[in-house]
N, C-alpha and C positions, 0 to 999 in steps of 0.2 A: 504494499499499499503506500502510495507516494505521500510525503510530508509536505504541508503547506504552511506559510505564514501569510499575513494579510498586509496589503500596503494600499491605503485608501479604499478599503473595503474590497479589493481585488485578490483572489488567492494566487499566491505566488509559490510554485513548487521548488523544492530544493533537495539536494543531497547533503548526507552527513558531512560535516567538516566545512561546509560553505559559510561565508558570512553573508549578510543581507545583499551588499553590493554585488558580490560575485553571483548570487542567485538571480538577480536583476539582469545582469550583463548576459548570463548564460541563457536567459529568455529572450535576448535580443532587445530589452527595455532600457537602453543606454540613455534614453531622454527622461526617464522617471526621476533620476537623482544625479544632479551634476557632481563630478569627481575630477581631480588632477593627480594627486600623488600615487594613486593605485595603478598598478600594472599587472596583468596576469602573471608575468615572469618574476615579478619582484614582490608581490604580496601587498600587504596592508601596512601603512606607517601612520595615518592620520595627521600628517604634517600640514596638509593644506587647509583642513577644517572645513571643506566645501560640501561634503556628502551628508548633510545634516538630515535627520529624519526625527520625527517625534513618536517616542515610545510610550505606549500606554500599559502600565502594569495590570497584572489579572487581579489585583486586590484594591480594596479601598484606602489602604494605609499609606500608599506611596503615590505622590502626584506624578503625572506625565512629565517626561523631561526629554530634551533634545540630546541626540547622541549621534555619533558618526556611524553610517552605515558600513563602512569598511572594516570598523572594529567591533561591529555587533554581530555576534554569532547567530545564524538562522536557527530557529527552533520552531516546534509545532505550535500553531495557535497564536504565535507572536502578532500583535497589533501595532502597526505603524502608520503614521500619517505624514503627508507632505503638503496637502492641500489646505493648510491653516495659516493664517496671516503670520504667526510669529516664525514658522519654518520658512516661509517665503522671505521674510525680512532678514532671517539668518542667511540665506542664500545669497541675497542681494548684497548684504553688508559685507560678507566674506568677499565676494567678487569685487566690491568697490575696494576694499583693502588691498587685494592681490593686484588691482589695476591702477592703484594710487601713483606708483611710479613708472607704470608701463609707457612707453613713448607712443605718440600718435603716428606711428608709421604703418599701420595695418595695410594701407592700399598698396604699399611696395614690398611688403614683408614676404619672403619665400615660402612662408607657411600658409599663405593665401590659399583658400579652397581646401585645406586639409588641417587647419588649426584647431586643436582641441580647445584652446584658450577661447576663441571666438565662440564655438559651439556651446560651451559650458556657461560662459557669461551671459549669453542670451538666454540660455536655460534658466540661468538663476534669477533673471529678472532685472539685472543691472544694465541700464541703457543710458543713464545721464551721469555725467562726471560731475561731482561736486568739489573735489580737491583743487585748490587754486593756488597752493603754494608751490615753491620752486621744487622740482622733482630731484630725487636722488639719481646721480648718474655715476657710471663706472667707466674705466677705460677698458675696452674689450681687448683680449689677448690674440696674438698670432699663433694658431694651433697647428700650421703645417698646411700642406697643399689639399687636404681633404675636407676638413671641418672648419666652418666659419662661425665665430662667435660674435654675439650682440648681447653683451650681459645686461643691458638696460631693460630687456624684455623678461627678466627672470621674475618668476612668482614664488621661488623658493620651495618647490615641491620634492626636491631631493631625488628625483628619478635618476637623474644623470650620475650622480655619484654612487648611488646604490647599484645601478647597473655596472658602471666601470669598475668599481672595487669588489663588489660582492659577487657579481655574475661573471664578468670577464676577467677578474683577477689582475687588474693594472694597478700599478703603483704610482704613476706620475700625474695623477689627477685627484683632486680632492676638494674639500670645502673649507673656506677660511672666514674669519670675520665673526660677528655677532650681531643681534638685534636686527635692524634693517640694513646692514652693511655686509650681509652674508655674500660671499663670492664663491662660484664654482669655476675651478680652472686648474692651472698649473702653478707652481712656486715662481715660474718665470716663463716668458714666451718660448715656444719650441714646439716641434711636431710630435703629436700624440703617439706614443710607442706601442700602444696595444693594437693588436691585428683585428680588433673588434670596434675601433674608434668611430668608425662610420655609423654605427648603430645610434650614436648619440642624436643624430639628426632626425631619426625616427622615433626614438623614445621620449625626446623632450616635447612636452605638451604645447609649448609656446614656440617662438622663433629665435631662442637663445642660441642653440646649436643647429645650424643648417648645413646642407650639402654644398661645399665650395665648388666642387666639379659641375654639379646640376646648376649652380647659380651662374656659371659662366656661360651655360646655354639654357637659360631658364625660361620656361613657359608655365602658365598656370596648370595645375594638375588635370584639370577638366579638358584640357586641349591635346593630352597626350593619348596615343594609341596604346592599348596594353592587351596583353594575352599571356596565358599560363606558359611558363617556360621552366627550364632546368639549367642550374648553374654548369657551364662548360670547363670549369677551372680545376676540378679534381674528381675522383671517383666517388665521392660521398652522395652526390646528387641532390643537393639542396634545391628546394622549389623557389622559384623566383617570379618576379612580376616586372619585366623590362617596360619602360615607357619611352615612346618615340613620338616625334612629330616632325612634319615637314621633311621627311626623308632622312632623319638623323636620329639615332639613339641617344636619348637624353639622360636616362638615369635607370638603375636597377635597384629594385627593392625587394625584401623578403616576401614570400608567399607561404604562409604557415603550413606546415605539414607535421602532424603530431608525433611522427616516429623519427624524423630526420631533423628538420629545423623548425620547432615549434614558434620560435619568436625572432631568432637572430641570425644574421648573415656576416660571414667574415669580410675583411676589406678587399681581399682578392676577388670575391664573388661579386662585391658591390661595386668595385671601380675597375676591375680587369676588362670589362666591356668597352673601354676606351680605346682598345686595339681596332675597333671598327672605325675610328676617326684618325688613325696614324696617317701622317702626311704622305708616307710612301706605300699606302695600302693600294694594291693592284685594282684597277677599275676597267681596264680593256684588255681584249685579246692581243697579245703580242707574239709575232713569229720573228725570231732572231732580232729583236729590238724594234720591229715596226708593227705599228697597229694594223689589225686586220678585222674584217667584219666576221659575224658568226658563220655565215655560209662558207666563207674561205677557211675558216678554222675547221669546220667539219669536214669539209673535202680534204684538207691536208691530213688531218687524223685518220679518215677512212682510207686514204691511199696507203698510209704507213701500216694500218692494221691489216690490209689486204695482203701485204707481204709476208705476214706470217712470223715475224721475229720480234714481236712486242711481248712484254711481260708487264703484269699490273701490280701496283703496289698501293695498299690501303693503308690505314693509320688508326690508332687507337683514339686520335684526336677527332676522327670523324665519327658520326653516329652509326648505328647498326644498319639502317636502311641504305646508307650512302655505302658502306662497305658491301652490303649484299648486292647493290647494284653493280659495283666493280667486279665482284666475284662472278655474278651472273653474265657480264659481259665477257669477262675472260673465259667462262665456260662456253659461252656462244662461239667464241673464236678458236677454242681449243688452245688457250694460252695459259701460261702459269700465272699464278696469283699469290701473293703474300701480304699479309697484314702488317708486318714488321720488316724493317730493313736490317735488323740486327738479330742473330739467333739467341742471343743471351736475353733480350727483351722478350723474344717470342716464348722461350722456355719459361721465363718468369711469369708471363701472363697466363700460359697453360697451366701452371702450378696453382696460381691464385684462383682460376675458374674452378678447379676441382676441389677447393675447400668446402666444407659444409656451409649452409647458409649462415652468415655472420649475423650477430645480434644488431638490432636497430640501435640508433643513438639513444632512444628513449630507455631501451634496456640497459645500455652501457651505464646510464646514470643511476641504475639500481644495482650495479655490480658491487660485490663485496671485497673482491681481490682483483687488482689490476696490474699488469706488467706492460710496460712500454719499452719497445726496443727501437733504438735509433731514433729519428727525428720525424716520428709519425705525426706530432702535432704541428710541425712546420709544414709537412706535406699537405696536411688536410686540417687547417687551423681550427674548423668548427669541432673537431674532436675534442678540443680542450675544455669546451663548456660542459659537456655531460661527465667529463672526468672529474672536473672541479666540483660538480654538483654531487658525484659519488663520494669524493673525498670529504665534503662538508657533512655528508650523511654518515661518515665513519669508515669509509672503504680504506683498505690497506693498499697503498701504492709503492710499486717498485719500479725504478727507472734505470734501464741500462742503456748507456749511450757513449759515444766517442766525445761528443761536445757537450758543455753545460746546457740544460734545458730551462725553460720558464717555470717548470714545476718542481724543480730539484729540491726546493725548501718543503715540499709537501709530502715527500716520500722517502724511501730508502734508496740511496743512489749507488750504482755500480758503474764506474767509468771503465770501459772496456775497449779493446781494439776490434777491428772487424771480425776477427777470427773467434771472438768469444761470445757472440750473440746466440748461436744455437746452444752451446753448453748452458749459458744462463737460463735459457727458456727450458731446457731440460731439468735443471736443478729447481727452478721455480715451480715447474708442474709436479715434480716429485714431492715438494713440500706443501702442496695444497691441502688444507684441511677438507675433510669430507663435508659435503652438503653446503658448500659456499659457492655462491655465483661468481664466477671468475671469467675475466676477459683478457685476452692478449692483444695489444695495440702494437703493430710493427710497421715500420716504413719498409716498402718495397725493396729498396736498394740496400737496406742494411742486411737483410736475410739473403737476397738473391733467390735464384731458382732452386738451389740445393737446400737452402735454410728453410724456405716455404714448404718444401716436400717433407722435410724432417719435422716441422712444426704440425703438419697435417697428420703425420703418424703419431706424434706425441698426443694430439687432441683425441685420437681414437681410444686412447686409454683413460681419457679423463672423465670425470662424473658428467652426466647430462647437464646441459645449461652452460656448460664452458665453451666460450665463442672465441674466434680469432678474427680480427679486422686487420686487413692490410692496406695501407694507405698508399696512394700513387696519385700524382697530377693528371694523369690521362682520364678524361671523363668516361670514356668507353672502353677502358682496358679490358673488363670482362667480355664485352661484346666482341672486341676485336680477337680475342682469345679463341673464339670459336673456329677461326681460320688458322690456328697455330698448333695444330695437333700432330702433323706428320712432317715437320721439317721443311717447311714451304720457304722459309727465309733462307736456309742453307742452300736449297736448290736454285733460288732465285740468284744468290751471289755466284754460285758456280756457273750458271748460265751466262751472267755478265762477265765473269773473269775469263772465260773460254771463248767469248764472242758469239755465242748462239743466241743471245739476246742483244738486238741492235737498237731497241726502242724501249724505254721505260714510261709508262703512263701512270702517274703517281696521283694520289688523292690525299691532300693536306698532309703531306709527308715532308720531312726535311733530313734526308739521309747524308747529305753533305754538311748538315749543321749539327743538331743536338739529338736527333732521333736514335742514335746508337753509336756504331763504329765509324765515324767520319773518315778516317784514314783509308779505309777499304774503298770508299766511294770516291775519295780524291784520285785514287790509281785506277779509276775505271778506264777501260778502252776509249780512245779518243773518238771512234766512230760511234759510240753510244749516244743516242739523242734522249733527252729527257723532256717530256711534256708533264706539266703540272698544274693541277687544279687546286687553288688555295686563295685563302683572304688574307694571308700574312706575307710581308715581304722578307722572307726567310732566306738563308744562305743559298738553298737549293733554288728557290724561285729566282734569285739573282743570276743564276748560272744556266737556267733551264732554256731549251731552245724554243719551246712553245709554252707560253704562259696564259693561263685561263683564270679570269677572276672568279672567285667562289662567294656565294652567298654565306654570311656567317650564321651562327646559330639563331639568333633573334631574326634572321632574315629568310627562314625556311622552316619547313616541319621536318620532325625527326624523332628518333627513340634512342636514348641511352640506356645502358645497363649498369647500375651502380654497384657498389661493393657488396651489397647484400644479395645481388642477383635479382634486383627488382627493376622491371621494364618501366621506363617513365617516358611519357611522350611530351614534346615541346611543340608549340605552335609558332607559326610565322606572326611576327608582331608588326611589321611594316616593310614597306619597298623602299629601299635606299635610293637617295636622290642627291644630285649635286646642283648647287646654284650656278647658273650661266649667267655672269654679270655683263657679257656684251649683248647688245640689242641685235637680234636677228629679224630682219624685215619679212623673211619668209615665214616666221613663225607668228608674228604678231604686227598689226599695223601701227601700234604705238610702242614707245620704249617703255620699259617698267624700271624706273629710277630706284625703287625701293628694293634693291637687291637682285634685280634680273628675274629670269625665269629658272624654275627648278626642273631639271631634267632627270627622269627615273633612269636608274642605271641597270643595264641588262646584265644581271650576274647568273652565272650557271649554278644550277642545283644539281648535285651528283647524278641522281635518278634521271632527270631530264636530258643530261648530257649523255649518259649511257644508253638511254633509249634512242636518242637521235643517232648516235654512232651504230647502234645495232640496225636500225632502219637503213642507214646508207649502206651497210654491208649485207642487206638482204637476209639479217638474221633477228629480226623483230620478233618473231613467234618464239624462236628458241630462247631469246633473251627473257621474254616475259614468262615463260613456262619455268625456267631455272629460277627467276627471282621469286615466283609465287611458291615454288617447291622449297626453297631455302627459308623463306619467310615463315611459311606455315610449319617447318620442321623446328624452328628456334622458338616460335611463340604463336600458336594457332590464333589467338585473339590478342592482338596488341591494345594496350590501353589507350584511351583518348586523351588529349591535352587536358590537365587539370585533375585527372583521376589519381587516387593513391598510388596505382601501379600494379602490376602483375608479376609474380615471382617465377623465376626459372625452376622447373621442376628438378628435384634431386635425382630423378633417374637420369634426366639428360646430363647432369653434371658427371655421373658416373661413367657415361661414355667417353668422356674426354680423359678419364683417369688412367694413368699408365703406371705399370710396376717398376720402370726403370728409374733409378735415382739419378738426377742430374749431377754430373761431377763437377765440383767447384774447381776452378782454375785460379790459383793465387800467384803463381809464378815465383820469381825471386827478386830479392833487393832489399835494401835496408828499411824502406818505408812501406807501410800499409797505406792504401788509398781509401778514402772515405768522401762521401757527398756531404756538402754543406749546404742546407737549405734555409731560406728565410721565407715568411709568409706570402710574399708577393712573387715568388719564384715558380713561374709556369710558363709554357711555350707561348699562350696567347697574352698573358698578363704582362710579359716582358715588352710588349709593345703598347702598354698603357703608360703614357709618359708621366701623368701625376702620381701613379703609384710607384713607377721605378725611380722617381726622385728620392724616395725613401730608402732606396736599396743600400745595403751595407758596402763598405769599401772592397773592391774586388782583390783577390789575392790569394795565397796559400796559407792556410791556417794550421798552426802546430803549437804544440805545449812549449811554455817558456824554457829556456837554457838548452833547447835541442840543437840549435846552431847559431853561429856568430854572423851569418850571412844576412844581407839585407835583402837579398832575392834568391831563389832557387831556379835552375835551369832544368827543365824536364824535357826529355826527347819522346815524341809521339811514335806510334808504331810504323809510321812511314818515314821516319828519320828526321822530321822537323823539330827544331828546338824552340821551346816555349819558354818565356821568363815570367815568373809569378813573384811579385813582391811578398815578403814574409810578414805575416801578421800573427803575433803571439797571443794566445788565448789561455787565460788563467783556468785551471781546473780541467783542461782537456787531456785525454789519453796520451801517453807518450808513444813515439815511434809511428806517428799517424800524420799524414798530410791530408788535410780536408779541402776539397776543391769544389767550385760550383759544378752542377751537372753538365752544363753545356761545355765547360773546361774539360771535364772528364772525356766527354764525347769527343772533343777536338783532338785529344791525345790518343784516343782509341782504347781506353781503359775503362774498367768497370769497378765499382766499389768493391772492396774486398780483395783486389788484386795488389801485388806488391811492385815496387819501382825503385830505381836508383835515382838520385838527383846530384847535380854539380851546384856547388855553392858560388854565389857571386859576392865576394867579400868587398866591403867598403875600402877604397884606397885610404 
């Protein structure tokens, strides 16, 4: 039987543990009682004093009194009133106090159209200002390239500091002052250090903290086109709501998903979209540096495909349907296909795919034992929030890593070289107490293919409920792994090396850059032609013979497979367009002085391009049959955009499981190699200039006292010498060199291998 309380004579259902305000919001009655400081992720504080209701006791001995709805537990039969003069006066008076020092800048505030302060002030009945004295003012701080502060708009609700410190675990932001001089910010100006700083713009109910990137391209929220989407910057699959207008993507905000991202989004997911506006982004078809139209492009590709010496290369950066289109086209032409340019990455993806279904982030927050291997929290920053929630609830945390991490002070720390992670996982598993919910979080590059295989075998002997989450920056690593089961990458490289493949048609791949072993591809035969479909100006794009501009994630439909094995669809949000500022009399009889005309950009979508090429080669029926077969095999019923998602069947995982243990290759040399990640480190986010302005200083990181050199000289596998400045890191494991993933790829090495280095000593 459902329990009810009563508000203004109306029955309001609630569940045990809810307060009055939570019950009202759960019913969608967010206009019944105004509120500011309450937030579903932060709970109740009672700081704003806005959510007043009048409580009538059940007896005659106690008079009715005004109480805060966010602090009043819901109970059966509770009698509450808002439709009385004293409650309405309370709402209006509190609103007037909160607005006393608020500036008169509502018409130009970035929060216009989504301002909680406006909504609640009108709801509370405060319409006329009576305060005529001089307003209190603050000097707003400079908080970096992502967040803009206007402290004069503050109503002291404490949402920002509660989120930043309690939820995000940040330490460089706080509250200062007293009485009516309370200030929220940093001790001094400077960029916010938390990878979740962008959430301040969403959690602030006024315009104190706004999105500086959106401000530079601002339009009112009601002018934005939106559609349900999925973050393309790691394999967690956080749900997002991109907003676009006039042919440009303006902002990305979180779209709540109860199991993945109930409220918050990391700054990589929020600001990584700026790669779509990179000044060198491809917009036109180019053949050997010359612009060509779509028909000429298709004719050129069809002629090459007819020669029968083409290989197809997919990518874990492209979604499942895009890779399937490439696979079906390769099948229609009887050509080889690989989803990875590097056998190491292919083996890693295959091993990750065969892991049992991983726990959701909501389940991770309830874990009682957590082991973190490597920099999993830097690879997928949103993992940090459920881990911190679990720690606050009493979970025991163990961290095994090469480099110091942000959560070291919250758990038991083991500083290890790359060869120690698997042994640490085994020891932790053997020491697990029975009946405890346990989760292993691992960065993919820390374990490598062999390590993931061993951890899967360890998990088979653990109690039910023990899960493994492997973090990776590729949004569709699991989906691409469907094509990584029988050594396609090795066969592709062999075909290239012996000259059997004279043309590579690649999809969102960067084999010459950071997708894997760049030295191998730098040594490709000179007769090998590369055609690349991509939306990033990567190293491979710069050297490709034929360049085809591709629609980005928000510019097309698709499906990602996240770390859980959850299929999630994303929808096309907008059609990209560029402003043409020159007046063209053939298009309009009159010039348009305010910015010229907007021209929609004709960008290729992978399926559309593959279908057109199949038609040119008289293989359209074969292409459609193979695409339909593969799609139905992987997921008979794909979810629609906005749906919670559909899970990969366990039986299908088992088909990709093999009994051969991948042999780790460590080589020889003085130094162990490890990857060094930061929260903005991802292939697409590297072209988001505002985010990259916060990137750490590049160089090789090692423990203090390991060398007297100012730089180390490392030799790549193709004999090229690279110079790396030395950066000493306190608390780092000894005998290890930590490099950015792109630098490791340029050298042709993988994490966990060994290398020698020459020292460059200062004169």
